[in-house]
Backbone and ligand atoms as CSV (ligand in chain L), in Angstrom:
chain,resi,resn,atom,element,x,y,z
A,1,MET,N,N,4.260,-5.822,12.536
A,1,MET,CA,C,3.711,-5.058,11.409
A,1,MET,C,C,4.233,-3.636,11.308
A,2,PRO,N,N,4.506,-3.170,10.154
A,2,PRO,CA,C,5.001,-1.768,10.005
A,2,PRO,C,C,3.879,-0.823,10.394
A,3,SER,N,N,4.233,0.458,10.635
A,3,SER,CA,C,3.278,1.510,10.963
A,3,SER,C,C,2.659,2.053,9.715
A,4,PRO,N,N,1.591,2.915,9.799
A,4,PRO,CA,C,1.111,3.547,8.617
A,4,PRO,C,C,2.133,4.306,7.805
A,5,VAL,N,N,3.179,4.813,8.435
A,5,VAL,CA,C,4.203,5.644,7.706
A,5,VAL,C,C,4.856,4.647,6.673
A,6,GLY,N,N,5.291,3.494,7.062
A,6,GLY,CA,C,5.923,2.537,6.151
A,6,GLY,C,C,5.001,2.123,5.038
A,7,HIS,N,N,3.701,1.884,5.349
A,7,HIS,CA,C,2.772,1.407,4.340
A,7,HIS,C,C,2.492,2.527,3.364
A,8,MET,N,N,2.377,3.803,3.899
A,8,MET,CA,C,2.045,4.897,2.910
A,8,MET,C,C,3.270,5.197,1.978
A,9,LEU,N,N,4.434,5.113,2.505
A,9,LEU,CA,C,5.593,5.287,1.640
A,9,LEU,C,C,5.611,4.194,0.572
A,10,ALA,N,N,5.230,2.992,0.829
A,10,ALA,CA,C,5.219,1.920,-0.141
A,10,ALA,C,C,4.116,2.234,-1.168
A,11,GLY,N,N,3.020,2.769,-0.781
A,11,GLY,CA,C,1.973,3.210,-1.736
A,11,GLY,C,C,2.395,4.233,-2.717
A,12,VAL,N,N,3.207,5.208,-2.212
A,12,VAL,CA,C,3.809,6.225,-3.127
A,12,VAL,C,C,4.813,5.565,-4.004
A,13,ALA,N,N,5.632,4.634,-3.558
A,13,ALA,CA,C,6.607,3.969,-4.391
A,13,ALA,C,C,5.958,3.204,-5.512
A,14,VAL,N,N,4.848,2.545,-5.199
A,14,VAL,CA,C,4.144,1.794,-6.250
A,14,VAL,C,C,3.610,2.719,-7.341
A,15,THR,N,N,3.027,3.886,-6.918
A,15,THR,CA,C,2.508,4.786,-7.890
A,15,THR,C,C,3.627,5.345,-8.771
A,16,TRP,N,N,4.744,5.751,-8.232
A,16,TRP,CA,C,5.791,6.326,-9.039
A,16,TRP,C,C,6.541,5.301,-9.866
A,17,SER,N,N,6.447,3.980,-9.457
A,17,SER,CA,C,7.022,2.912,-10.319
A,17,SER,C,C,6.171,2.753,-11.603
A,18,ILE,N,N,4.823,2.774,-11.425
A,18,ILE,CA,C,3.942,2.489,-12.571
A,18,ILE,C,C,3.528,3.735,-13.282
A,19,LEU,N,N,3.247,4.813,-12.639
A,19,LEU,CA,C,2.673,6.028,-13.246
A,19,LEU,C,C,3.434,7.255,-12.723
A,20,PRO,N,N,4.653,7.481,-13.209
A,20,PRO,CA,C,5.457,8.618,-12.732
A,20,PRO,C,C,4.826,9.927,-13.138
A,21,GLN,N,N,3.982,9.891,-14.163
A,21,GLN,CA,C,3.363,11.159,-14.601
A,21,GLN,C,C,2.001,11.400,-13.927
A,22,ALA,N,N,1.631,10.537,-12.990
A,22,ALA,CA,C,0.281,10.730,-12.277
A,22,ALA,C,C,0.324,11.958,-11.476
A,23,ARG,N,N,-0.901,12.435,-11.223
A,23,ARG,CA,C,-1.058,13.650,-10.374
A,23,ARG,C,C,-0.823,13.222,-8.930
A,24,THR,N,N,-0.614,14.227,-8.056
A,24,THR,CA,C,-0.418,13.933,-6.634
A,24,THR,C,C,-1.502,13.141,-5.983
A,25,ARG,N,N,-2.746,13.438,-6.436
A,25,ARG,CA,C,-3.886,12.774,-5.901
A,25,ARG,C,C,-3.874,11.239,-6.070
A,26,VAL,N,N,-3.279,10.783,-7.183
A,26,VAL,CA,C,-3.160,9.362,-7.416
A,26,VAL,C,C,-2.232,8.683,-6.363
A,27,ALA,N,N,-1.104,9.391,-6.132
A,27,ALA,CA,C,-0.149,8.888,-5.111
A,27,ALA,C,C,-0.821,8.948,-3.709
A,28,THR,N,N,-1.629,9.961,-3.463
A,28,THR,CA,C,-2.304,10.100,-2.223
A,28,THR,C,C,-3.275,8.965,-1.968
A,29,VAL,N,N,-4.100,8.644,-3.037
A,29,VAL,CA,C,-5.065,7.548,-2.986
A,29,VAL,C,C,-4.282,6.236,-2.689
A,30,ALA,N,N,-3.213,6.040,-3.433
A,30,ALA,CA,C,-2.381,4.798,-3.302
A,30,ALA,C,C,-1.854,4.697,-1.923
A,31,ALA,N,N,-1.377,5.832,-1.349
A,31,ALA,CA,C,-0.829,5.833,0.048
A,31,ALA,C,C,-1.856,5.423,1.049
A,32,VAL,N,N,-3.083,5.944,0.878
A,32,VAL,CA,C,-4.232,5.614,1.750
A,32,VAL,C,C,-4.602,4.165,1.653
A,33,LEU,N,N,-4.683,3.673,0.347
A,33,LEU,CA,C,-5.011,2.215,0.103
A,33,LEU,C,C,-3.940,1.330,0.703
A,34,ALA,N,N,-2.694,1.736,0.654
A,34,ALA,CA,C,-1.615,0.916,1.190
A,34,ALA,C,C,-1.671,0.773,2.693
A,35,ALA,N,N,-2.283,1.745,3.325
A,35,ALA,CA,C,-2.369,1.675,4.826
A,35,ALA,C,C,-3.710,1.128,5.232
A,36,ALA,N,N,-4.684,1.120,4.321
A,36,ALA,CA,C,-6.080,0.779,4.660
A,36,ALA,C,C,-6.345,-0.581,5.225
A,37,PRO,N,N,-5.602,-1.637,4.854
A,37,PRO,CA,C,-5.944,-2.961,5.425
A,37,PRO,C,C,-5.938,-3.051,6.927
A,38,ASP,N,N,-5.168,-2.160,7.552
A,38,ASP,CA,C,-5.133,-2.189,9.051
A,38,ASP,C,C,-6.365,-1.537,9.693
A,39,LEU,N,N,-7.281,-0.994,8.865
A,39,LEU,CA,C,-8.493,-0.518,9.469
A,39,LEU,C,C,-9.327,-1.629,10.079
A,40,ASP,N,N,-8.943,-2.871,9.747
A,40,ASP,CA,C,-9.670,-3.994,10.357
A,40,ASP,C,C,-9.434,-4.012,11.903
A,41,LEU,N,N,-8.440,-3.246,12.400
A,41,LEU,CA,C,-8.251,-3.115,13.830
A,41,LEU,C,C,-9.432,-2.408,14.492
A,42,LEU,N,N,-10.206,-1.648,13.680
A,42,LEU,CA,C,-11.365,-0.930,14.223
A,42,LEU,C,C,-12.624,-1.760,14.121
A,43,LEU,N,N,-12.512,-2.909,13.439
A,43,LEU,CA,C,-13.716,-3.775,13.221
A,43,LEU,C,C,-13.739,-4.922,14.203
A,44,PRO,N,N,-14.950,-5.475,14.473
A,44,PRO,CA,C,-15.020,-6.659,15.339
A,44,PRO,C,C,-14.686,-7.965,14.601
A,45,VAL,N,N,-13.511,-7.916,13.894
A,45,VAL,CA,C,-13.090,-9.104,13.178
A,45,VAL,C,C,-11.622,-9.447,13.622
A,46,GLN,N,N,-11.231,-10.686,13.150
A,46,GLN,CA,C,-9.813,-11.071,13.471
A,46,GLN,C,C,-8.922,-10.207,12.594
A,47,HIS,N,N,-7.824,-9.683,13.229
A,47,HIS,CA,C,-6.902,-8.826,12.442
A,47,HIS,C,C,-6.058,-9.638,11.494
A,48,ARG,N,N,-5.793,-8.977,10.337
A,48,ARG,CA,C,-4.873,-9.582,9.353
A,48,ARG,C,C,-5.460,-10.777,8.678
A,49,THR,N,N,-6.767,-10.696,8.380
A,49,THR,CA,C,-7.381,-11.830,7.619
A,49,THR,C,C,-7.849,-11.298,6.296
A,50,ALA,N,N,-9.182,-11.111,6.131
A,50,ALA,CA,C,-9.711,-10.779,4.796
A,50,ALA,C,C,-9.136,-9.528,4.200
A,51,THR,N,N,-8.821,-8.489,5.015
A,51,THR,CA,C,-8.291,-7.223,4.450
A,51,THR,C,C,-6.849,-7.414,4.093
A,52,HIS,N,N,-6.173,-8.493,4.559
A,52,HIS,CA,C,-4.806,-8.759,4.215
A,52,HIS,C,C,-4.682,-9.923,3.326
A,53,SER,N,N,-5.495,-9.922,2.250
A,53,SER,CA,C,-5.509,-11.165,1.408
A,53,SER,C,C,-5.666,-10.746,-0.084
A,54,ILE,N,N,-5.401,-11.795,-0.898
A,54,ILE,CA,C,-5.539,-11.558,-2.387
A,54,ILE,C,C,-6.938,-11.132,-2.737
A,55,ALA,N,N,-7.940,-11.475,-1.922
A,55,ALA,CA,C,-9.337,-11.138,-2.184
A,55,ALA,C,C,-9.455,-9.557,-2.060
A,56,ALA,N,N,-8.756,-8.997,-1.091
A,56,ALA,CA,C,-8.862,-7.497,-0.869
A,56,ALA,C,C,-8.162,-6.857,-2.087
A,57,VAL,N,N,-7.092,-7.401,-2.564
A,57,VAL,CA,C,-6.327,-6.850,-3.727
A,57,VAL,C,C,-7.220,-6.882,-4.929
A,58,ALA,N,N,-7.961,-8.072,-5.168
A,58,ALA,CA,C,-8.812,-8.254,-6.333
A,58,ALA,C,C,-9.990,-7.266,-6.239
A,59,LEU,N,N,-10.565,-7.117,-5.060
A,59,LEU,CA,C,-11.704,-6.204,-4.884
A,59,LEU,C,C,-11.320,-4.803,-5.246
A,60,VAL,N,N,-10.175,-4.364,-4.747
A,60,VAL,CA,C,-9.693,-2.950,-5.053
A,60,VAL,C,C,-9.474,-2.744,-6.527
A,61,VAL,N,N,-8.879,-3.762,-7.241
A,61,VAL,CA,C,-8.677,-3.668,-8.639
A,61,VAL,C,C,-10.025,-3.492,-9.377
A,62,ILE,N,N,-11.010,-4.308,-8.994
A,62,ILE,CA,C,-12.308,-4.257,-9.638
A,62,ILE,C,C,-12.995,-2.871,-9.402
A,63,VAL,N,N,-12.924,-2.435,-8.173
A,63,VAL,CA,C,-13.544,-1.123,-7.859
A,63,VAL,C,C,-12.826,0.028,-8.566
A,64,ALA,N,N,-11.481,-0.048,-8.600
A,64,ALA,CA,C,-10.741,1.015,-9.268
A,64,ALA,C,C,-11.024,1.020,-10.757
A,65,ALA,N,N,-11.150,-0.141,-11.343
A,65,ALA,CA,C,-11.435,-0.246,-12.802
A,65,ALA,C,C,-12.828,0.323,-13.081
A,66,ALA,N,N,-13.776,0.140,-12.107
A,66,ALA,CA,C,-15.155,0.629,-12.277
A,66,ALA,C,C,-15.174,2.114,-12.176
A,67,VAL,N,N,-14.564,2.666,-11.216
A,67,VAL,CA,C,-14.645,4.134,-10.961
A,67,VAL,C,C,-13.770,4.957,-11.902
A,68,THR,N,N,-12.930,4.293,-12.665
A,68,THR,CA,C,-12.037,5.067,-13.646
A,68,THR,C,C,-12.537,4.763,-15.078
A,69,ARG,N,N,-13.821,4.471,-15.214
A,69,ARG,CA,C,-14.330,4.112,-16.492
A,69,ARG,C,C,-14.203,5.164,-17.504
A,70,GLU,N,N,-14.140,6.417,-17.092
A,70,GLU,CA,C,-14.110,7.574,-18.066
A,70,GLU,C,C,-12.721,7.953,-18.529
A,71,VAL,N,N,-11.638,7.417,-18.009
A,71,VAL,CA,C,-10.314,7.717,-18.549
A,71,VAL,C,C,-10.027,6.673,-19.699
A,72,THR,N,N,-8.949,6.934,-20.388
A,72,THR,CA,C,-8.578,6.087,-21.565
A,72,THR,C,C,-8.265,4.661,-21.001
A,73,PRO,N,N,-8.407,3.654,-21.838
A,73,PRO,CA,C,-8.203,2.272,-21.407
A,73,PRO,C,C,-6.778,2.029,-20.829
A,74,ALA,N,N,-5.783,2.642,-21.467
A,74,ALA,CA,C,-4.417,2.494,-20.980
A,74,ALA,C,C,-4.200,3.041,-19.526
A,75,TRP,N,N,-4.843,4.247,-19.274
A,75,TRP,CA,C,-4.738,4.827,-17.960
A,75,TRP,C,C,-5.590,4.042,-16.962
A,76,ARG,N,N,-6.707,3.561,-17.413
A,76,ARG,CA,C,-7.567,2.777,-16.541
A,76,ARG,C,C,-6.868,1.552,-16.022
A,77,ALA,N,N,-6.175,0.854,-16.918
A,77,ALA,CA,C,-5.477,-0.351,-16.523
A,77,ALA,C,C,-4.318,-0.026,-15.552
A,78,ARG,N,N,-3.642,1.098,-15.827
A,78,ARG,CA,C,-2.534,1.452,-14.942
A,78,ARG,C,C,-3.038,1.973,-13.584
A,79,LEU,N,N,-4.133,2.713,-13.565
A,79,LEU,CA,C,-4.710,3.166,-12.313
A,79,LEU,C,C,-5.145,2.002,-11.441
A,80,ALA,N,N,-5.796,0.997,-12.099
A,80,ALA,CA,C,-6.270,-0.148,-11.347
A,80,ALA,C,C,-5.056,-0.902,-10.814
A,81,ALA,N,N,-3.962,-1.008,-11.655
A,81,ALA,CA,C,-2.770,-1.701,-11.169
A,81,ALA,C,C,-2.133,-0.983,-9.997
A,82,VAL,N,N,-2.108,0.336,-9.999
A,82,VAL,CA,C,-1.582,1.137,-8.888
A,82,VAL,C,C,-2.369,0.847,-7.646
A,83,CYS,N,N,-3.653,0.832,-7.764
A,83,CYS,CA,C,-4.530,0.646,-6.569
A,83,CYS,C,C,-4.358,-0.782,-6.018
A,84,GLY,N,N,-4.397,-1.796,-6.912
A,84,GLY,CA,C,-4.265,-3.143,-6.481
A,84,GLY,C,C,-2.858,-3.379,-5.834
A,85,LEU,N,N,-1.818,-2.903,-6.489
A,85,LEU,CA,C,-0.460,-3.099,-5.973
A,85,LEU,C,C,-0.178,-2.336,-4.684
A,86,ALA,N,N,-0.917,-1.196,-4.489
A,86,ALA,CA,C,-0.813,-0.523,-3.233
A,86,ALA,C,C,-1.237,-1.392,-2.104
A,87,VAL,N,N,-2.397,-2.049,-2.244
A,87,VAL,CA,C,-2.896,-2.954,-1.270
A,87,VAL,C,C,-1.869,-4.201,-1.083
A,88,ALA,N,N,-1.413,-4.681,-2.276
A,88,ALA,CA,C,-0.507,-5.802,-2.249
A,88,ALA,C,C,0.783,-5.458,-1.478
A,89,SER,N,N,1.159,-4.164,-1.586
A,89,SER,CA,C,2.448,-3.725,-0.867
A,89,SER,C,C,2.229,-3.859,0.640
A,90,HIS,N,N,0.988,-3.649,1.100
A,90,HIS,CA,C,0.688,-3.800,2.506
A,90,HIS,C,C,0.956,-5.254,2.944
A,91,LEU,N,N,0.443,-6.192,2.133
A,91,LEU,CA,C,0.616,-7.617,2.382
A,91,LEU,C,C,2.135,-7.931,2.438
A,92,LEU,N,N,2.875,-7.385,1.492
A,92,LEU,CA,C,4.370,-7.636,1.455
A,92,LEU,C,C,5.037,-7.176,2.669
A,93,LEU,N,N,4.725,-5.893,3.097
A,93,LEU,CA,C,5.437,-5.285,4.242
A,93,LEU,C,C,5.082,-6.077,5.533
A,94,ASP,N,N,3.783,-6.386,5.707
A,94,ASP,CA,C,3.406,-7.198,6.886
A,94,ASP,C,C,4.063,-8.561,6.842
A,95,TRP,N,N,4.204,-9.162,5.730
A,95,TRP,CA,C,4.841,-10.459,5.610
A,95,TRP,C,C,6.267,-10.398,6.006
A,96,LEU,N,N,6.940,-9.223,5.684
A,96,LEU,CA,C,8.371,-9.045,5.965
A,96,LEU,C,C,8.603,-8.671,7.428
A,97,GLY,N,N,7.590,-8.227,8.129
A,97,GLY,CA,C,7.787,-7.717,9.507
A,97,GLY,C,C,7.459,-8.800,10.494
A,98,PRO,N,N,7.782,-8.388,11.801
A,98,PRO,CA,C,7.479,-9.376,12.867
A,98,PRO,C,C,6.023,-9.296,13.336
A,99,ASP,N,N,5.480,-10.371,13.875
A,99,ASP,CA,C,4.148,-10.341,14.420
A,99,ASP,C,C,4.134,-11.251,15.656
A,100,PRO,N,N,4.214,-10.556,16.830
A,100,PRO,CA,C,4.291,-11.330,18.116
A,100,PRO,C,C,2.973,-11.967,18.501
A,101,VAL,N,N,1.904,-11.603,17.805
A,101,VAL,CA,C,0.530,-12.072,18.174
A,101,VAL,C,C,0.201,-13.352,17.408
A,102,PHE,N,N,-0.227,-14.438,18.069
A,102,PHE,CA,C,-0.594,-15.651,17.419
A,102,PHE,C,C,-2.057,-15.556,16.833
A,103,PRO,N,N,-2.402,-16.055,15.662
A,103,PRO,CA,C,-1.500,-16.680,14.750
A,103,PRO,C,C,-0.644,-15.618,13.963
A,104,HIS,N,N,0.659,-15.928,13.856
A,104,HIS,CA,C,1.601,-15.015,13.303
A,104,HIS,C,C,1.371,-14.857,11.760
A,105,GLY,N,N,1.465,-13.659,11.292
A,105,GLY,CA,C,1.405,-13.366,9.887
A,105,GLY,C,C,0.043,-12.969,9.341
A,106,ILE,N,N,-0.170,-13.127,8.097
A,106,ILE,CA,C,-1.363,-12.659,7.412
A,106,ILE,C,C,-2.005,-13.877,6.637
A,107,ARG,N,N,-3.335,-13.764,6.484
A,107,ARG,CA,C,-4.042,-14.788,5.753
A,107,ARG,C,C,-3.996,-14.386,4.279
A,108,MET,N,N,-2.772,-14.449,3.716
A,108,MET,CA,C,-2.539,-13.852,2.356
A,108,MET,C,C,-3.371,-14.427,1.257
A,109,PHE,N,N,-3.549,-15.715,1.211
A,109,PHE,CA,C,-4.232,-16.336,0.099
A,109,PHE,C,C,-5.683,-16.687,0.378
A,110,TRP,N,N,-6.264,-16.065,1.360
A,110,TRP,CA,C,-7.687,-16.209,1.616
A,110,TRP,C,C,-8.484,-15.679,0.387
A,111,PRO,N,N,-9.497,-16.266,-0.080
A,111,PRO,CA,C,-10.223,-17.471,0.399
A,111,PRO,C,C,-9.718,-18.813,-0.102
A,112,LEU,N,N,-8.603,-18.808,-0.817
A,112,LEU,CA,C,-8.112,-20.079,-1.405
A,112,LEU,C,C,-7.453,-20.917,-0.269
A,113,SER,N,N,-6.929,-20.213,0.761
A,113,SER,CA,C,-6.288,-20.909,1.886
A,113,SER,C,C,-6.477,-20.153,3.105
A,114,ASP,N,N,-6.705,-20.831,4.257
A,114,ASP,CA,C,-6.909,-20.204,5.529
A,114,ASP,C,C,-5.567,-20.040,6.318
A,115,ARG,N,N,-4.478,-20.523,5.705
A,115,ARG,CA,C,-3.138,-20.456,6.383
A,115,ARG,C,C,-2.662,-19.027,6.595
A,116,PHE,N,N,-1.907,-18.828,7.676
A,116,PHE,CA,C,-1.303,-17.533,7.925
A,116,PHE,C,C,0.175,-17.599,7.450
A,117,PHE,N,N,0.628,-16.605,6.726
A,117,PHE,CA,C,2.000,-16.551,6.161
A,117,PHE,C,C,2.790,-15.428,6.749
A,118,ILE,N,N,4.049,-15.718,7.084
A,118,ILE,CA,C,5.018,-14.734,7.543
A,118,ILE,C,C,6.400,-15.118,7.177
A,119,SER,N,N,7.254,-14.159,6.732
A,119,SER,CA,C,8.603,-14.521,6.244
A,119,SER,C,C,9.517,-14.951,7.387
A,120,GLY,N,N,9.303,-14.333,8.635
A,120,GLY,CA,C,10.226,-14.604,9.736
A,120,GLY,C,C,11.485,-13.793,9.618
A,121,TRP,N,N,11.558,-12.857,8.573
A,121,TRP,CA,C,12.776,-12.068,8.413
A,121,TRP,C,C,12.809,-10.833,9.295
A,122,ASP,N,N,11.697,-10.453,9.822
A,122,ASP,CA,C,11.593,-9.340,10.796
A,122,ASP,C,C,12.413,-8.047,10.338
A,123,ILE,N,N,12.117,-7.701,9.064
A,123,ILE,CA,C,12.888,-6.548,8.453
A,123,ILE,C,C,12.464,-5.261,9.181
A,124,PHE,N,N,11.183,-5.164,9.563
A,124,PHE,CA,C,10.698,-3.899,10.260
A,124,PHE,C,C,10.583,-4.155,11.732
A,125,ARG,N,N,10.588,-3.080,12.479
A,125,ARG,CA,C,10.421,-3.207,13.958
A,125,ARG,C,C,8.952,-3.378,14.196
A,126,PRO,N,N,8.600,-4.126,15.295
A,126,PRO,CA,C,7.198,-4.278,15.610
A,126,PRO,C,C,6.607,-2.986,16.095
A,127,THR,N,N,5.274,-2.740,15.875
A,127,THR,CA,C,4.645,-1.565,16.418
A,127,THR,C,C,3.574,-1.980,17.416
A,128,ALA,N,N,3.353,-1.196,18.426
A,128,ALA,CA,C,2.356,-1.553,19.459
A,128,ALA,C,C,1.004,-0.850,19.102
A,129,ARG,N,N,-0.065,-1.547,19.250
A,129,ARG,CA,C,-1.397,-1.042,18.896
A,129,ARG,C,C,-2.293,-0.810,20.120
A,130,THR,N,N,-1.755,-0.986,21.361
A,130,THR,CA,C,-2.550,-0.756,22.510
A,130,THR,C,C,-1.849,0.330,23.329
A,131,ALA,N,N,-2.545,1.152,24.086
A,131,ALA,CA,C,-2.057,2.269,24.948
A,131,ALA,C,C,-1.108,3.151,24.109
A,132,ILE,N,N,-1.559,3.443,22.870
A,132,ILE,CA,C,-0.679,4.170,21.962
A,132,ILE,C,C,-0.285,5.597,22.396
A,133,PHE,N,N,-0.988,6.127,23.439
A,133,PHE,CA,C,-0.670,7.498,23.855
A,133,PHE,C,C,0.190,7.482,25.132
A,134,SER,N,N,0.604,6.316,25.584
A,134,SER,CA,C,1.499,6.279,26.706
A,134,SER,C,C,2.921,6.613,26.256
A,135,PRO,N,N,3.712,7.388,26.991
A,135,PRO,CA,C,5.011,7.831,26.522
A,135,PRO,C,C,5.890,6.687,26.068
A,136,ALA,N,N,5.937,5.549,26.706
A,136,ALA,CA,C,6.808,4.401,26.330
A,136,ALA,C,C,6.395,3.880,24.929
A,137,VAL,N,N,5.031,3.684,24.745
A,137,VAL,CA,C,4.562,3.111,23.482
A,137,VAL,C,C,4.789,4.133,22.368
A,138,MET,N,N,4.527,5.443,22.664
A,138,MET,CA,C,4.784,6.513,21.606
A,138,MET,C,C,6.254,6.484,21.147
A,139,ALA,N,N,7.232,6.387,22.120
A,139,ALA,CA,C,8.620,6.306,21.762
A,139,ALA,C,C,8.925,5.069,20.984
A,140,HIS,N,N,8.355,3.980,21.358
A,140,HIS,CA,C,8.522,2.688,20.653
A,140,HIS,C,C,8.007,2.775,19.149
A,141,ASN,N,N,6.855,3.342,19.036
A,141,ASN,CA,C,6.225,3.394,17.636
A,141,ASN,C,C,6.974,4.480,16.812
A,142,LEU,N,N,7.404,5.566,17.436
A,142,LEU,CA,C,8.165,6.596,16.671
A,142,LEU,C,C,9.463,5.991,16.188
A,143,ALA,N,N,10.154,5.155,16.979
A,143,ALA,CA,C,11.381,4.533,16.603
A,143,ALA,C,C,11.122,3.626,15.400
A,144,ALA,N,N,10.000,2.903,15.427
A,144,ALA,CA,C,9.637,2.003,14.330
A,144,ALA,C,C,9.316,2.763,13.012
A,145,ALA,N,N,8.585,3.929,13.144
A,145,ALA,CA,C,8.266,4.736,12.013
A,145,ALA,C,C,9.575,5.341,11.433
A,146,ALA,N,N,10.493,5.736,12.342
A,146,ALA,CA,C,11.758,6.308,11.812
A,146,ALA,C,C,12.575,5.314,11.110
A,147,GLN,N,N,12.563,4.074,11.532
A,147,GLN,CA,C,13.336,3.000,10.780
A,147,GLN,C,C,12.661,2.720,9.410
A,148,GLU,N,N,11.380,2.794,9.351
A,148,GLU,CA,C,10.644,2.595,8.068
A,148,GLU,C,C,11.015,3.718,7.091
A,149,LEU,N,N,11.060,4.964,7.652
A,149,LEU,CA,C,11.461,6.146,6.854
A,149,LEU,C,C,12.847,5.953,6.343
A,150,LEU,N,N,13.788,5.448,7.156
A,150,LEU,CA,C,15.161,5.231,6.756
A,150,LEU,C,C,15.271,4.176,5.717
A,151,LEU,N,N,14.464,3.163,5.784
A,151,LEU,CA,C,14.488,2.003,4.766
A,151,LEU,C,C,13.777,2.394,3.473
A,152,LEU,N,N,12.603,3.004,3.613
A,152,LEU,CA,C,11.786,3.207,2.385
A,152,LEU,C,C,11.923,4.666,1.790
A,153,GLY,N,N,12.348,5.588,2.694
A,153,GLY,CA,C,12.512,6.951,2.219
A,153,GLY,C,C,13.444,7.092,1.028
A,154,PRO,N,N,14.663,6.463,1.098
A,154,PRO,CA,C,15.570,6.531,-0.040
A,154,PRO,C,C,14.981,5.927,-1.280
A,155,LEU,N,N,14.203,4.827,-1.187
A,155,LEU,CA,C,13.597,4.225,-2.369
A,155,LEU,C,C,12.592,5.196,-3.048
A,156,VAL,N,N,11.758,5.868,-2.165
A,156,VAL,CA,C,10.834,6.801,-2.670
A,156,VAL,C,C,11.527,7.999,-3.369
A,157,TRP,N,N,12.569,8.474,-2.732
A,157,TRP,CA,C,13.377,9.532,-3.262
A,157,TRP,C,C,13.973,9.196,-4.592
A,158,LEU,N,N,14.488,7.992,-4.699
A,158,LEU,CA,C,15.176,7.514,-5.932
A,158,LEU,C,C,14.105,7.404,-7.037
A,159,LEU,N,N,12.895,6.882,-6.725
A,159,LEU,CA,C,11.899,6.857,-7.715
A,159,LEU,C,C,11.439,8.250,-8.256
A,160,TRP,N,N,11.365,9.132,-7.284
A,160,TRP,CA,C,11.060,10.499,-7.696
A,160,TRP,C,C,12.096,11.072,-8.617
A,161,PHE,N,N,13.403,10.782,-8.301
A,161,PHE,CA,C,14.526,11.335,-9.032
A,161,PHE,C,C,14.670,10.718,-10.484
A,162,VAL,N,N,14.483,9.352,-10.551
A,162,VAL,CA,C,14.643,8.738,-11.876
A,162,VAL,C,C,13.328,8.571,-12.665
A,163,ARG,N,N,12.152,8.698,-12.039
A,163,ARG,CA,C,10.944,8.515,-12.774
A,163,ARG,C,C,10.059,9.833,-12.826
A,164,VAL,N,N,9.794,10.408,-11.649
A,164,VAL,CA,C,8.816,11.519,-11.619
A,164,VAL,C,C,9.485,12.811,-12.241
A,165,LYS,N,N,10.719,13.110,-11.811
A,165,LYS,CA,C,11.324,14.330,-12.324
A,165,LYS,C,C,11.526,14.325,-13.813
A,166,PRO,N,N,12.035,13.254,-14.414
A,166,PRO,CA,C,12.198,13.228,-15.933
A,166,PRO,C,C,10.836,13.281,-16.593
A,167,ALA,N,N,9.816,12.610,-15.977
A,167,ALA,CA,C,8.507,12.535,-16.617
A,167,ALA,C,C,7.886,13.931,-16.669
A,168,ALA,N,N,8.207,14.823,-15.754
A,168,ALA,CA,C,7.690,16.159,-15.656
A,168,ALA,C,C,8.188,17.020,-16.832
A,169,ARG,N,N,9.286,16.622,-17.456
A,169,ARG,CA,C,9.921,17.447,-18.533
A,169,ARG,C,C,9.111,17.312,-19.813
A,170,PHE,N,N,8.356,16.186,-19.931
A,170,PHE,CA,C,7.639,15.920,-21.156
A,170,PHE,C,C,6.179,16.311,-21.032
A,171,PRO,N,N,5.492,16.628,-22.092
A,171,PRO,CA,C,4.051,16.989,-22.029
A,171,PRO,C,C,3.324,15.901,-21.336
A,172,ALA,N,N,2.516,16.209,-20.400
A,172,ALA,CA,C,1.771,15.213,-19.576
A,172,ALA,C,C,0.732,14.539,-20.486
A,173,GLU,N,N,0.642,13.265,-20.268
A,173,GLU,CA,C,-0.368,12.479,-20.999
A,173,GLU,C,C,-1.600,12.529,-20.044
A,174,VAL,N,N,-2.404,13.610,-20.230
A,174,VAL,CA,C,-3.542,13.788,-19.317
A,174,VAL,C,C,-4.581,12.830,-19.655
A,175,PRO,N,N,-5.093,12.131,-18.639
A,175,PRO,CA,C,-6.226,11.250,-18.907
A,175,PRO,C,C,-7.482,12.009,-19.140
A,176,GLY,N,N,-8.090,11.751,-20.229
A,176,GLY,CA,C,-9.372,12.488,-20.571
A,176,GLY,C,C,-10.549,11.513,-20.681
A,177,ARG,N,N,-11.646,12.014,-21.058
A,177,ARG,CA,C,-12.780,11.109,-21.247
A,177,ARG,C,C,-12.546,10.234,-22.509
A,178,HIS,N,N,-12.864,8.996,-22.399
A,178,HIS,CA,C,-12.617,8.088,-23.530
A,178,HIS,C,C,-13.945,7.972,-24.313
A,179,HIS,N,N,-13.852,8.342,-25.585
A,179,HIS,CA,C,-15.094,8.264,-26.434
A,179,HIS,C,C,-14.862,7.028,-27.342
A,180,PRO,N,N,-15.586,5.959,-27.122
A,180,PRO,CA,C,-15.454,4.830,-28.005
A,180,PRO,C,C,-15.958,5.178,-29.435
A,181,PRO,N,N,-15.362,4.639,-30.481
A,181,PRO,CA,C,-15.824,4.960,-31.858
A,181,PRO,C,C,-17.249,4.533,-32.057
A,182,LYS,N,N,-17.969,5.419,-32.750
A,182,LYS,CA,C,-19.462,5.150,-32.932
A,182,LYS,C,C,-19.663,4.187,-34.008
L,1,ZN,ZN,ZN,-1.478,-4.883,8.209
């Protein structure tokens, strides 16, 4: 599985693909959501199950649509899409990476299926989640994070250059309170 560095870069990439004119805090929320499924490591549950599934993506879309009720409908749909796709990007990156722990992969289609899915392509380096402050594990995880930065950093930069920078030249479409016609 990739480190939080790779997942957060993917969250920013999702934001700038869909909402290049969004404020920094939208990209920040998306980055946190993209890394959040691994918080299951702190819970007494099996890793890479419910938080790594289409159910988690659907839940985040529903919550995002509920908490953005006061912005215009167009912004609300796009903000919900950014939040849902940020979580979906976590599933994609984990699916593309190696997983030495059995059962390998993620329970991507839970609750529709209990199967674990993994591509087997091992695009990212594995990260260690135990003894993370030992020098050997720190070096191992830093190398993994550096590789993620090399793979995803150029994509994020490209999106900033072709999407965010040009969008900043035009008057911002600021989301305001939506007043439905009386
Ligand atoms: Zn994960």
